[in-house]
N, C-alpha and C positions, 0 to 999 in steps of 0.2 A: 688305398694309398697310391698316389701318382707323384713321382718326382722327376722334374726336368732340370737337369744341371745346365743344359744348354740355354734354357730360357729363364733359369733361376726362379722356378715356380714349383709349388707343392699343393696338391689336393689332399687335405687331411680327411680321411674317411671316418667321420663320426657315425657310429652305427645307427641303422634304422631311419635314415633320412633320404632314401632313394640313392644311396651312394654307389650301389652296383651299376645302376643305369648311367650315372655320371662318370664312373670309372671307364665304362665302355666308350663313352664319347671322348675321353681324354687319354685313352690308352696309347695313342700314337705319340704322345709327348714323353712317355716314360723312357728314361735312358739310364736308370740306376742298375747296378749289378744285381740287386735283390728284387725279386718280383713283387714282394709285399702282398702275398695272398696265401691263404690257408695258415697253418701253424708252423712254427719253427723255433729253434733255439738260437738266441742272440747272445754271444759271449759278453757284449757290452752291458747287457742287462742281467746276465747270469741266470736266465730262466727261459722257459718256453712261453711264447706269446702268440697271440693272434696277429699275424703280420699285417693283415689288412687294416687293423684298427689300432695302430700305435698312437698313444697320446703324444701331444706336442713335446713334453719334457723327455719322454722316452726316445722320441725320434732324434732329439738333439744329442742324446748320448750315443746314438748309432751313426748319425750323420750331422755332426756339429756345423758343417759348412752351410746347411740350409737355414741357419738362424736369420740371415739377412735376405732370404728369398721372399718373394711374394707368395702369400698363402690364401687358399680358398677353403672355407668351411661352411657346411650347411647345418642349420639348427632346426629344431622341431619343437612343437608344443610338448612340454615335459610329460603331460598326462598321456597324450596319444603315443608318444615315443615309448613310455614305460609299458603300455599295453602291448605294443608291437614287439618290444624287447623281451617281455615275458613269454610271449608266444614263440619267439625265435629260440629262446632258451629251452622251452618245453619241447619244441620240435627237434632240436639238435641232440638233446640229452635224454629224451624219452621220459620226462617227468610228467606224471599224470596231473592234469589240471582241468576240471570240468566246469566250474562256475565261479561266481564272484566270492562265494563263501569259502571255497577252496583256495581262492587267491589270497584271502586274508591269512589263511593257515600257511600258504607258501611264503608269504612275506615274513611271517614270524620265524619260519625255519631258515630262509635263505638270505634275508635282507641284511646286508652289511657293506657299507661303502668301501671299506678296506678290501673286502673280498672282490667287489666289482672292479676295483682299481688294479689289483695284482693277479687275480685268477682269470686266465683267458676264457674259462668256461662261462664266466658271467660278464664278459667284456661288453656285450650289447646293452647292459644296464649301467655301465660306467657313466657318471655324470658328464654332461656335455662340455662343461667349462674346461675340463682337462684336455680337450682337443683344440682349444682356441689359444693361439699365441698371445702372449701378454705384451709383446712389442712388435715393431715392424709393420709392413703393409699387409692387411688382411681383408679379403672380401668375405663378409659374413652374410650369407644368403639364408632365407627362410624356406623351409620345406613347403609351407602353406602357400607361398607366392613364388615358388621357384620358376615356374613357366614365364611369369611376368618379369622376373629379375634376370633371367638367363640372357636375353638379348643385350642387356647393358654389359654383362660380363664378356660376351662375345666381342662387343665393340671395343672394350678396353684392351682385350688381348690382341685384337686386330691391329691396334696402334703400335704393338710391339712386334708385328709381323707374324703373329701366331693365329692360325685358322682354327676355330672351334665350331664343331657341327652343332646342329639343333639337338635338343634332347629327344629321346624316343617319345612317340605319342602315348601318353598315359603311363601310369605306373602300375606294376603288377599288384593286384589285390586278390587275396584269397577269398573263396566263396564265403558268404555270410551264413554260417551254419549255426544251428541251435547250440547255445552254451558258449559261443565264441565271445571272448572278452571284448568289451567296448569301454572307451574312456568315459562315456556318459553314465555307465553303470557302476563305477567305482564306489565302494563303500566310504563312509566317513573315515574309517580307520585307514583305508588305503590312501585316500586323499591326504590325510595328515602325515603319513609316512613319506609320501612323495614330496609334500611341502617342506619337510625337514631335510631329507637327504639330497634333494635337488634344489635346495634353497638358492644357491648361486646361479643355477641355470635360469631361474625366473628373472634374474637381473638382466638377462640378454634380450628382454623384450616380450615376456609372457606374464600373464596375470595368474595369481593363485586363486583357487576356489576351495570351498569346503571349510571345515572348522579350524580353530586355532591349533597350533602345534601341540598344546598340552594334552590332547587326546591320547597321543602315543607315547609321550615322555614317560609316563608311569609304567608302560609295558616294556621299556628298554632293560636289557641286562647290564651288568657292570661294564662289559667290554664296550657296548654301544654308548653308554653314558660317558665313559672316559674319552671315547672318540669325539663326542660332541663338545666336551670341555676343551680339548686341546686343538682340534682341527679348525683352521681359519675358514673352512668352507661349510661348516655346519653351525646351526644356531645353538647357543649355550642352553643347557637344560635349566629348569627352575632350581634354585639353590636348595629349597626345602625338600625337593624330591630326591636329594642325593644322600648317600651314606656318609658317615663322618669322614672317612678317608677321602671320598670324592669331594666333599666340601672343602677339605684342605687344598686339593688340587685346583678347585674352582677359585678359591681365595688367592692362591699363588699366581693365578693368571689374571684375574679381574680385580683383585683387591677385596677388602671387607664388603659384604653384601649391603650393609647399611650406608656405605660411602659411595659405592659405584655399582651401576647396573650393567650386566653383560648385554651386549648388543648382538 
């Protein structure tokens, strides 16, 4: 996270998109009292957070004056970002994960959008759309074409009298070791989970692959199904897969199933 009150500019550090390299380039602009790095307790949020990766709405609670600042955010293909985020979570918290089969088990045990949103331990898995402002001027760059888009960002900032250096040559890549996760090796189950929980991220310019969402819907527990019913960011579950109580909640939100289909 980089905040320049002088230039009314914010870099939102969406996790696992080469944000650390970008932060190094933009560090000279930062003039906020908070360093926004590592973990810390923020009284405005009443919880410990990963300061580097505050979502946009959380940042507005801490620094409401930035609402009208210009913002830059980098996005990444949801599948590739997911794999990188899982590896980061495993590395930081010493959770064993050896192959794609174990990844499916890890998903069953840990996957919870609310957990990713509020528990800093899993912040690298937080859906990307939470880091994107809904209003104002936003530069939305893509990780896959960052080197090609960066000069345009430099030129636009130069018109405001702000000098931005080139990005470092290359991005750190860990060695390709046996058993390392790869987006191309995700199982149908993993793809289906990603398609559901990162559904809104795909609307930012990425295509889904794999099988339909129904593969994983039946494997959801009550907590996850209720989240899908009520959250505007998740696809609604199939009505017939729900318990009677969940069907009532579904009907209260979407209307009778024979009259209206949930989108």
